[in-house]
N, C-alpha and C positions, 0 to 999 in steps of 0.2 A: 504494500500500500504506500502511495506517495505521502511523504511527510514534508514539513517545512511550513510554508505559508498556509494560513487557514483556508480550508476548502470553502468555496463559494456555493451557496445553496441555490442561488438564482439560476433558472434554466436559461441556456443560451437561446436567444431568439433566432429562429431560422425561417426561411421562406416556406409558404404552405406546400409548395410542390417539391420541396427538397427532401429526398428519401435518405440522404446520408445521415450518419450518426456522429455526434460530437461529444467530446469529453475533455474537461480541463483537469490536468494533474500538475502537482508541484513535486519535483524530485527532492531527495534529501540534501542536494547541494543548492537548493532554492531555484533551480531552473524551472521556469513556468512553461508548460507545454499544452498545446491544443492538439488532440488526436482527432482525426477525421477518418471514418470508415465508409468506404464506397464500394460495395461488392460488384458494381457494374464497371468499375474503372479498368482500363488496360494499362495505365501508367500509374506509378506511385511517385510521390514527390515529397520534398522537405524544404523548409526555408528557416533560416536562423537570422533573426535580427539582433544585432549587438548594439547596445545603447551608447555608441561612441561614433563620432564622424569627424568631418573636417574641422568643425569648430574647436575640436580638442587638439589640433596640430600644434606642436610646440613652436614658439617664436623662432623664425629663421629656418624652420624645416617644413615649409608649406608643402602640402601634398603627402605628408607622412601616413595619414590614415588611409588614403587612397593607395599608396604604395604597399601598405600592409595587406590591403584587400587583394592586390596582385600576388604578393609573395605567399600568402597563406595556402593557396591552392597547389603549390608545387609538390610537396611531399610531407610525410609524417614519420615518426619513429617506427610505427607499426607497418607502414607502407612506404618504405624509403625510396622506391624507384621514382625518379622524377617524372611528373605528368601521368603517373599510373592511375590517378583518380579520374582525370579527363578521358584517358584511354578506356578505362572500365566503363564509364558512363556512356561514352560514344559507341563503343562496341556492343552495348546492350540497349540500343535504341533510344538513348536519352540525350539530354543536353544540360548544360550547367552554366551559371554565370554569377556575377556579383556586382554590387554597386555601392558607392559611398555617397551618402547624403550629409547634410549639415550636422545632424545629431544621431544618425544611425548608419550602420554598415550592414548590408543584407547579402547573405550567401544562399544560393538555392540551386536545386537540381530536380530533374525527373528522370525516370528510368523504367524499363519494362517491369511490370509488377512482380514477375517471378525472380528478379535479380535485386530486389529492393534491400534485402537484409544486408548483403555485403556492401552495396552502395552506401547505405546509411552509416555503416561502420566506418567506411573510408572517409565519409563526410565528417563524422564526429571527431575523428582523430585530429583534424585541423584546430579544434578547440580544446583538445586534450594535450597532445604533444606534437606540435608542428615542427618541421626541421628548419625551414627558412635558411637554407645553406648559403655559405659565403659566395660560392661560384654563381649562384642564381641571382645574387643581389645586383650585380652590375647589369646583367641582361635585363632584369625587370625594371631597373631605373630607365634603361633605354626604351622599354616598352611604354612606360608612363610618359616619357618624353615624346615618343611617337604619337601616342594618343593625344597629347596636348598640341602637337604640330597639326594634327588633323582638324583641331578646333579653332586654330588661330584666325582663320579667315571666315569663321561662321558668325553671322550677325547675332544669332541667338546667344551664343556664348559671350560675345564681346559686350553686348548691351546689358546682359545680366551682371557681368563683372563690373561694368561702369556704375550700375545702380549700387553695387556693394562698395565700390571704391568711394562713392560720395556718401559716406556714412562715418560714424565715429570710429577712429582708428583703434580705440580701446575696446571696441566690441568685436567679437569673432565674425560677425556678418561681413566685416570689412575684408576678411582674408581671401587669399587666392587658394582655391580648394584642390585643383587638379594636381599641381606639382609639375616640375620639369627637370631637365638636366641640371640647371643652375641651382634650384632649391634643394635638390636631393643629392647632388654630387659636389658641385663647385663650391657653393657657400659653406656647407658643413666642413668640407676639407680645409677651407681657408681658416675656419675657426678651430681646427684640430678635432673635429667631431667625426666619429665613425658612424656612418649612416645605419649600418646593420646593427650596431650596438644600440643606437637610439631606437631602432625598430623593435628590437627584442624588449627593450625597457618599456616602450609604448604598449606593446602587446601585454606584458605582465601587469602593467598598471591599470589597463583599461578592459582587458578581456577577462571577464569573470562571470561565472554561471548565474550569479544573482542579478546581472543586468542584461541577461539574454532572454529572448523569447523564441520558442521553437514551435513550428507547425509540422506535423507528420501526417501525410495523406496516403492511406493504404487500402488495399483490397480486403485485408483481413478484418476480423471482428475486433472491437475495441479492446477487449481483455488481452488478446494476443499482442496487439500493437503496444499496449501499455507495458507488458513484460519486456518486449524487445527494446523499447525506448529507455526504460529504467536500466536495463543491463548495459546499454551502449553509452548513454549520455550521463550517467551518474558520476563518471570519473572526470568530468570537466571541473577544473579547480574553482573553488569559490573563494575569492580574495576579499569578499564583502566590500566590493567597491561601492562608492556612492554613485548614484545615478548622476550623469553629467547634467549640470544645470547652468544656464547662462542668463542670469537676470539682467534687467536693464533693457533700454531701448537702443536700437542701432542708430536712430536719427535724433540728433539734438536740434535745437532751434536753428543752428547753423545750416542744417541739411534740409530744412523745410522752407516753404515759400521760395523755391528755386526753379528756374527755367534752365534746363541743361540742353544745349544744342550739341548734337553728335553726328559724326560722319560715318555712315554705314559702308559696308563693302558693296552691297547690291543696290541696283536702281530701286527707287521707291521712297515714299515718305511715310513716317509713322509717328503717332503721338502715344506716349505711355503716361497716363496720369495716375499717380500713386499716392495713397494715404496710409500712414501707420494706423492700425485699428486694434481693438481688443480681439485676441485670437478666438476663432469660432469654436475651438475645442472645448472651451469652458461653457459653451451654451449650444452644444451640437443638437440637442433635442428641440431647441427653440429656432435654430437655423437662421439667425439674422442675416448673415452674408448670402445664404441661399436665396432668401426673399429679395434682398437688394440686387443681387446679380441677375436674378430672373427679370426684374423690371428694368434696370439700367442696361442690361445686355439684350433686351427684347428687340425684335426686328419687325413686329407687326405695325399696322397703321397707328400713327400718333407717337411712336417710340422715337427716341433720340436718333437711332440709326436710320429709321424711315425718313426722318426730316433731313439728315445729312446726305443720305442717298439721293433724295429728291432734289436737293440743291446741287448735286453732282460733286460733293466734297469728299465722300468716303466710299470705300468699297468693302469695308469689313469692320466689325466692332465686337469686342468680347469684354466681359466684366466678371470679376470674381476675386476671391482671396488667393494669395500666393505667398510663398516663402514663409509658411506658417510654422511656428513652434509653440510650446506652451507659454512662452514669455512674450512673444511679439508676433505680429502678422501685418501684412499689407493688403489693402484692397486696391485692385489695379483695373483700370479701363484702358484697353489698347484699341486704337483707331488707325486703320490703314487709310491713308489720304490719297486723293487724286492730285494731279498737278495743280488744279484750281483750288482744291482743298488746302494745299500747302500754303497758298496765298491768304487763306482765311483762318489761320491758326487761332487768332484771338476770338473770332466769332464762334469757332467750334468749342473752345474752352468755355466761352460765355454761355453757349447753348447747353453744355453739359451741366454747368452749375444752375442753369435755369430749370433743367429737368430735376436735379436734386432738390431744388427749391419747391418744385411742383409736388414731389413726393412728400416733403414736409407739410405743405399746405393741405394735401389730400388726406393726410393721416394714414396710419397703417391699416390696410383693409383686410378684414377677416376673411372675406370671400376669396381674395387672391391667395392668402396663406392656405386656406382650406383646399382650394383647387390644386395648388402646388403640392400640398401634403397628399392628396388623393393620387396625383400622378406618381409621386415618389413611392407610395404604398403599392400601387399596381406594378411599378417597375421592379420593386424589391421582390414581391411574391411571384412574379412571372419572369424573373431573370433567367437568362440562358446559362446553361452550364458552360464553363470555360475550361481551358487546359489546366490540369492540376498544378503545373509549374507556376502559372499566373495566379491561380487561386491562393496557393500557400504564401506567396509573397504578399499579396494584399492582406491576408489574415495576420501574418506575423508583424506587419507594420501596424495594423489595428491594435494588436495586443499591447503595444507600447503606449497607446493613447487612451483606450476605452476600458470600462469595466467589463468583466468576462461576458455578462449577458448581452453586450452590444458588440462583441468581436466580429460577428458576421454583418451586423447592421452598419457599424461605423456611424457616419453622420448622414446616412442616406435616407433616414426616416424622420424628418422634422414633424413633430406631433404636438408640441406645446406652444399655443399662440400667446406671445408675450409682446404686445405692442410697445411697451415702455423700453424693453431691451432693444428691439429693432430700431426704435427711435434714437436710442443712445448711440448705436453704431452709425446710424444715418447722420447724426450730429458730428461724428468724427470725419465725415466726408466734407470737410469745410475748406474755405478759402485759405485760412491761416495754417492749415495742416498739410498742404499739398506739395507734391514734388512733380514737376512736369519734365519729361524727357522727350525731346523732339529730334527725330532722326531724318536727315536728308543729305544727299550729295551736294545740294545747293549751298551748304555751309562751308564748302572747301575754300580755304583761304581766310575764313572768318573765325577760326578757333585759336585758342592760345594755350591749350593744355593737352597732355598726352597721358592716357591711362597706362600704368606700368606694365601690366602682364600681357595685354593683347595689342597695345599700341594704338588704341582708339583715340582719335583726335576729338576734342570737345571743348566747350566753354561753359561757364556757369554765370548766371545772372540772377540776382535777387529780385523777386517780384512782390509788390505790396498788395495788401487787401484792397485798397481803393482802386488800384489798377485793374484787378480782376473784376471788381464791381463795375468799372467802366466798360469792360468787355461784355459783361452781362447786359448792360443797358443798351449798348450799340449793336448787339447781336440781332439777327433778323427776327421779326415778329411772326412766329410760326405757331401752328396749333399742335403743341405737345399735349398728349393726354395719356392716361393709363390704358392698358390693353382691355379689349372686350373679353368676355368669357371664351374659353377654348372649346370650339365645336368638335375638335378631333379626339377628345378624351373618350376612350372606348368604354361602353357600358355593357356590351354583350361580350362576355369572355367565355362563352360556352364552347365546348369542343364538338365539332362535326363528327359524327360516327362514320369513319371511313369504312364503307361496306366492303371495299376490296383491299386486302392486305398485300398490296403490291410492293415488291422489293425494289424495283427499278422504275425510272420514268416510262410512262406509256405514251405512244404516239396517238393522241386523240384524233387528230385530223390533219390532213395535208391537202392543200389546194394550190391554185396558181397565186393565191394571195398570201398564204402563210402555212407554216407548220406549227402545231401546238403540242408541246410535250407537257405531261402532267404527272405529278407525283404527290399523292396525298400524304399527310403526316401519319406515319405508323410507328414513330419512335419517341417523339418528344412530348406529346400530350400538352401542347402549348397553343394558346389562341393567337397564333402568328402565321403570317404567310410570306412567301417570296415570289415576286413577279419580275420577270425579265422579258423585255420586248426589244428585239434587235431589229432596227429598221435598216435593211440592206439596200443602200442607195448607190447605184453605180457612179453617179456624178459626184459623190462626196469626196473622192480622192483621185479624181481624174487628172489633177495638176496640183502643184504646190499651192496655187491661189485658192483652188477649190477646198483643199484640206484646211487652210487657215480660215476661210469663210465658214466652213462647217464648225470649226472650234468656236468662232464668234457666235454663230447661230445657237449652239447649245448653251453657251454662257448667257446669252440674252434670254433664252427661255427660262433658265434658272433665276435670272434677275427679275423677270416679269412675275414669276410665281412666288417670289420670296415672301412678301408681306402676307399673302394668303396661306401659303403652305408652311411657314415657319412654325405655326401652332401645331401642325402635324408632327414635326420633329420634337417639339417640346413634349408632346403626348406619347412619343415612342413609335412613330410611324415615319420611317426615313425614306427619302427619295433622291434620285440623281438622274440627270440627263447628261450623258457624256459622249464625246466622239469615240468611235470605235472603228475597227477595220471596215472599210467600205460603208460608212454610214454613221449611225449614232444609236445609243442604247438608252432605254428608259428602265430604271430599276426601282422597285419598291420593296421594302422589307420592314416588318413590324406587325403590330396588332391588325388582324384582318377585318375588324368590325367596320371601320370607316375607310378601308383601303380603296374600295371601288370609287368612292366619291372623289378621292384625291386623283386616282388614275384617270377618271373621265375628265377632270379639270385639266390635267397635264395634256391629255390627248387633244382636247379642244384648243388649248393654247398653241399646240403644234399646227393644227388644222387652220387656225385663224391667225397665224403668225403675221405680224407686220413690223417693219423696222421703225423704232423710235430713234430719230437721229441723235438726240441728246444722250440716250443710254448707249447707243452704238459707239459714240466717242469715248465714253467712260470704259466700256468693255474692251474696246480696241487698245486703249492706253494700258489697261491691266495686262492684256495678252502680250502686248509689245514688250512690256517690262519683264514678263516671265521669260520670253524668248531671249531678251538681252542678258538676263541673269543666268542663262545656261552657262556662260563662260566662267561663272563663279562656282559651278558645281564641283564636287570633289573630282580629282583627276580619274579615279577609278570609274566614276559615273560617266565621264566623258569617253573613256575607253569602251565601256559597255554600249554606249550610244553608237560609236563607230562600228563596233562589232555587229550590231543589229542592222545598221545601214548597209554594211557589206553583204549580210546574209539574206535580208528580207527583200524580195524582188520588187515589191511595189511600195517602197518607203521613199519619202521625199526628204532631201536634206534640210535641216533646220536653218542653215545659213541662207538658202534660197527663200525660204518662207519669211525669214527676218528681213530680207531685202524687199519683199513684196508688201509686208504689213504696213509700213508708214504711208503707203500710197493708196490704201483701200479707203473707199468712201461708203457712206450709208447706201447710196444708190447701187453700188456694186453688190451689196448683200441683198438689196431689194430685187435685183435682177436674178441673183443666183438662187434664192430660196425656191421659187417656182420650178426651176430646173432640178434642184436637189430633190424636191418632192414630186417630180413628174412621174417617176416610176420607182417602185420599191417592192421588197418582199419582206414579210415579217416573220422572224424566227422567235418563237415564244416558248417560255418555260414558266409554268405556274406550279408552285409547291406549297405544302403546309396545310393549314386549317381551312381549306376551301374544297367544296364539293365539285365533282366532275362537271355538272351542268353549269355551275357558277363560272368555272374556268372557261368553258366554251362560250358562254354568254358574254363574258368580258371581252374576248377577242372578236366575237361577232359584232359587238358594239363598235369596236375600233374599225373593223372592216367596213361596216355600214357607213361610218363617217368618212373614210378615205376612198374606198373603192366603188361604192354604190351611189345611186341617185343620178339625176339628170346631168350634173356636172361634176363627175368624180375628180378628187384632188390628185389621186394616184392612179396609175395603171399598173397592172402586174408586169413583172419582168418577163422578157423572152428567155427561153432556156439558155441562150448564149450569153445573157447578161449577168448570170449569177456569178458573184465574185468568188475567186479562189485564192487561198493563201499559198503562195509558192516561195520556196526557200532554195537559195543557191546551193548547188551540189559541188563540194570541193573535190578536187582530183586526188585519187589514192596515191600515196607515196610522196606527196608534196607538202612542204611546210611553207605556208604563206605568211607574210608579215606586212603590217601597215603601220607606219610611224607618223606621229603628229606632235607638234609642240602644244603644250598645255595652253588653253585659251586665256588663262589668267596669268600674266607675266609675273605677278607677285607671289604665286604659289610655288613653294619649294618642292612639294610632293610630286613624284613621278608615279606612273601606274602601268601595270601590265594586265591584260586579259589574255590568257593562253587557252584557246578553245580547241577541243578535239571533237570533231564531228564523227558520229559513229553510224547511225542507221535511221531508217524510217520506222516509226512505231510498230513494234512486233513483240509479243509477250516474252519469248525466250531471250531475245537480244536485250530487251528492256531490263530484265532481272540480272543479266550478266553485268550490264552497265551500272545498275543500282548497287549491286553487291561490290563491284570495284570501288565505287564512290564511297560506300559505307566503310569499307576496310581502309581506304586510303585517306579519308578525310582527317582523322585525328593525327595520323602519321605525318601528313603534310603540314598541319598546323604546328605540331611539335618541332619538326625539323626546320621549317622555313620561318616560323614566328618565334618559337621559344629558343631554339638553339642558334639559328643564324641571325635572328632579330632583324629581319628584312623590313618589317613594319607592322604597325598595330592591325591594319586591315590585311589579313591573310586568310583566304578561304578557298576551299575546293568544293564546288557545288555542281549539281547536274543542270543541264540546260535543255529546254524543250521549246523549239520554234515551230508552232503549228504541227506538232507530231514528229518533227525531225529531232532526234535525241543526240545529246552529247554531254560533255563534261567540261568545266572551265576552272582554271586557277585565276583568282582575282587577288592582286597584291598591289598595295600602295606603299611607297617608300621614299624616304629622303636619303637612305643609306647607299642605295645603288641605283644606277640608271636602268631603264626598262630592258635594254639588251642583256645586261648582266643579270637582271632578275630572271629573264628567260633562260639563261644558261643555268641558273640555280634550280629552276623548275625541272629542266632536263636532268640535272645531276640528281635531284630528288627521285625522279622516275627510275633512274638507273639503280639507285640505292634501294628503292622500294621493290624492284624486281626480285632482289635477293630475299627480302622479307616475305614476299608473296610465295616464292618457291619453298621457303623453309617453314611456312605456316603448317602447324600440326593439323591432323584431321579434326581433333576436338575444337581447336580454334576456328577452323573452317565452319564446322557445324554450329558453333556458338554464334558466329556472324550471320549465318543463314537464318538461324532461329530468331535472332534479333530483328532481322529484316522482315521475316514472316509476321512476327508480333506487331511490327510497325504498320504493316499492310492491313492486318486484321483489326487494327485499332478502330473502335466505334466512333462515329461522328459525335461531337459534343452537342451540337445544336443545329437548328434548321439552316442557318446561314452557311455553316461549314459543309453540311451535306449538299445543299443546293449549289454551292460554289464548285464542288467536285463534279456534279452532273452537268452543270453549265459548261465547264471546261471541255467535257466530252462533246457536247453539242456544238460549241463554238469552234473547236478544232475540226469537227466533222468526223472524229474517230468513233464516236457512239459506242464505246466499249464500257457500258455501264457496269458490267461485271469484271472490270479490269482488276480489281484487288484480288478477287477470288481466283481469277485465271492466272494472275502473275504469281500468286502463292503456289498454285499447282505447278507452274513452270519452275519456280524456285526450288521446290522440293526434289526436282529431277537433277539439279546441278551437282557436279562433282568438283573437287578441288582442281582437277586437271582442266575442266571446262573453263574455270576462271583464269587459270594460267594461259590457256590457249587464247581466250578472249583478250587478255592483256597483251600477249605476244603479237596478236593480229592487229589490234586497234590502238593501243596506248603506248607500247614500248617505243623508246627512242629508235628511230630508223626502221620501224616496222613497215614492210612493203605496202600494206593496205591502210596505213595511218593517214588521216587527213587533219591537218592542224592549221590554225590561224592565230597568229600573235598580233595583238593590237597594243602598240606601245605609245604611251603619252609621256612626253618629257617635261618635267617641271624645271623651274629656273636654276636649280642646283646642278642639273644635268644638261642644260641647254647646249653646252659646248660639245657634248657627246652626240647630239642630234644629227648634225651634218656629218660628223665622223662616222657614225654608225651607218648612215645612209650610203656612204661612199665605200663601206667595207666590201671587199669582193664577195660575191654570193657563194654560199656553200652549195654543193651538189644537191639537186632536188629541192632547192629553196627558191621561192618566187616572191619578189617585192611588188606590192600593189601600190602603184603610183597614183592612179585615179580610180576611185571607187566605182564609178558608173561605167567606165570602159571595162573594168574587170567584171562587173555584174552582167553586162550584156554578152560577155565572152564565155560565160559559164553555163553549163546545163542546169536545169532546175529539177528538184524533186517533184513528183506528182502530188497534187492536192488531195486531201481527204474529202473536200467538199464536193457534193454531187450537184446535178443540174437544178434540182428543186430543193433549195436550202441545203440540208445536210444529207438527205436520204437519196441514195442512188437508186434510180428506177430501172 
């Protein structure tokens, strides 16, 4: 029996439809544990939250807590082999990670359920007797530095650090949390400090069982899990550490009433308005911040965002608390500005304070709180199951903050209406308490300060209360008002009795207008549905101009719908209209009760689309900035883009679209849309809590609107017009490479995507490829990331382009240029060949079993299941029984089959191997770019000089798409 802290008698509150069992125990070393028993799970998981984070970093050793998080995973006294933990987890179908926050560090993993006991023991050893060896120290300092290098040109990281920088130096909020080479190696050495010694001291002083919270999620019954946990975790030392506490406020009067101008990396303008407030955690059942963020962040008619959008000043607004601890918190409003909005900053701030003033005058409304409370309650009780690994992390963080009965609930169920409390927090959103951060490239040359860690240029100006009051008086006179009641709140949550227990999607109907696939919910017993309608329009991507106009068309539709459909999203019914291959897609997912109302409104907007010139200009500006900002993407993302451009036959280059965009006018879209919608084919998938006749009726309504009547909007496609996704077929025995300089001249990182194309979708070949990737994934990470320290981003993943399968190494580095990274990948493959041949039969079987378990893993929720089936429909492969069929094929494989597959398709120099290396050169390796291009070509190596010349010279794989949608007749 667990001893220590007093056992709590309150029952843990759980969702009505949650069949899992929960138990709180406290071990004799005072470790508090939540046990979760889920007999239906395929994966088991655990998460440990330690009550120490970057706020506890010693002065002059910034990033030490984060560095410890990296070091802890290496090895332990019981399992001394380096990286054996990650190897065990990966080989048994699992994954693991960790993160460092301000006051917590979280470690977590999941693994196939039948391997949980050993995985849990390996995990526990990091908190009992970790090794943190001297030889790993330098490598992992480099890994932390590489992680920091990745973030240096990210506006999110830069602006968050700037907000911390402009705070009291005596408060830990001011600190730099990530760490880098300078803080973990150079500075300590200059002071005569040994970083590893400081690390061990930090671990001993802060890692104690009495300040840890553990969640264990298992297939077994609670009694059995409890015995396991007590046996494994009771040896974690209890040093009786005090829980880390950082009283006081990060912002003094010096840091309030400030206007900070900052220069971002990317194009675009942003306002962040921030107030220090009482932390929500002290009043989570009253939910004052939830109430206020619901209103200030609302997007319906009369809201602040609606007014700013109507004026053409903003393209996005969010509101809510952030950076919260038990001692301090901030309420933050973030507004994305248009170019015109950038010129009206004072008016926008004035309107924000006018809306806050309206909230004060209107008083706190019980009906709004009750409506919000009802939405939250429905969401809690009908929440989808999520991956165990994500669930345990959420719960272990909640354990730090809430009493046991609310560990599952957290702050998600505001239930106590307290207008005085909400009013008090509202009063804190005052003019004399505000911090305004204003980001724009227009401030270049106007700043006089530079933030230390990220090099962000900024300036600070004090602003007075009378000044902001002037902004309020001079702001436009607009009709701000509270939202109307939400018509999308579901009231019918009943389940439709699916009369057919179908396992896979059924083809309900196929005509010249559409195909309708249907899959009733037989697994999740939830009042939700999934609807996907893919409008296949041959004119959508006939040219770069058409593709850009289709993007703007879908964005405008979302823009037009926003004030009406925003309430649907608040109520748990989500929608999207997005460009897709050869057309656009309408997606709805959420409660089925009001879904059809929303769908019919969306379809009507499409049918009656007209261009509003003022909105066209705003959307065009937004899209243009997104295209311009592609140059600031991580180099590995640029490499993946080039890889897709080379392989996908009908893809247009972003640079051509960027050239076209500035010249597009509203009239161009006006002319284009009738052409876009002149002919189409609808590919439809409807799943969940919807009956067969409802599904057919939904699509019939859409067909009637578009295809029927005296003047139909659409005509059906001719068989020859049906789009096909074709992929370039690389030649056997040839290594292709394409080189490009990084688009951002200030980015030091280089990147490589080393792609090996293998085959067209076929079960036996699929499983050979999957088994290779499964076996090689961790070995590649260990060698290239852990041992060689090429870079923080180092992964081996499978690739699937419309049913054409392969595998790719993705590596980003400041240490080596792309050509040298390519050589390291080949060296790894040569080394791996020996490991593969030497693999024992037991190891082979273990890897096969792990892959079988992964394939047979049950879907967690309707979205996951529907996403799997939609991929089959979209690719045209239609192998709905893929998982079962691939398991059958997997069970026939021998060790020799895997070796033969490797020798034929993966091995360096294999006669049938088809590889493509995409190399992106950062500024540290720019001198290597021209040198590498001028290197004499190796035998069987082809340099791609021009993507499009190459593409038209190559044969293409056949498409899985048939003449009528997906189904070949």
